[in-house]
N, C-alpha and C positions, 0 to 999 in steps of 0.2 A: 528847327536847326537848318540853317542855310546850307546849300550845296556849294562846294568850292570849285566845280568845274572838272573838266576832264584833264588828266595828266597827259604828258607827252606820250607815255607808253600806251595808254588807253586810246588816244588818237590813232597812233600807229596800228594797233590791233583792229580798230574799226576799219581803217583803210585796207588793211590786209584781207579782212573778211569781205569787204565789199568788192575787192579785186577778185577774190575767189568766187563769190557769188556771180559776179559779172561774167567771168569765164564760163561758168556753168550755163548762165542764161544765153550766152552766145552760142554755146554748143547745142542747147535746147532748141533755140530758134533754127539753127542750121539743120538739125536732124528733123524737126517738124516741117520745115520747107521741103526737104528731101522727100518726107513721107507724103506730103501733100502732092508733090510733083509726080510721085509714083502712083497716086490715086488711092492712097490709104486714108480713110477718114479719121483714123487715130491721130494724124498729124495735127489736125485742127485742135483736138483736145490737148495734146502736148504743147502746142503754141499757146493756147489760153492759160493753161497751168503755168507755164514758164513765165509768161508776162505777168500774171496775177502775183505769183510768189516773189518775183523780183521786184515788183511795184510796191508790194507790201513791206518788204525789207527796206527798200529805199525810203518810203514814207515814214516807217518806224524810226529809222536812224535820223531822219530829218526832224521828227517831233522831239526826240531826245536831245538832239543838238540845239534846238531852239530853246529848250528849257534851261540849258546850262548858262551860267553867267559868263560874260566876257567872251 
């Protein structure tokens, strides 16, 4: 059974969720930089987690987008 692609509402929902995750990623990076500047080694862990989670979301959406027709 072929897929018909994303509807306009689905595309809007994906854009909203990516905006939401982007805002949290920026907040995570800012917090981790502040922790690193303060000398807390947990800032590096937070930075790595933030980048990995955001990157995984971005790549996952990209793979799904490429599979859709048109």
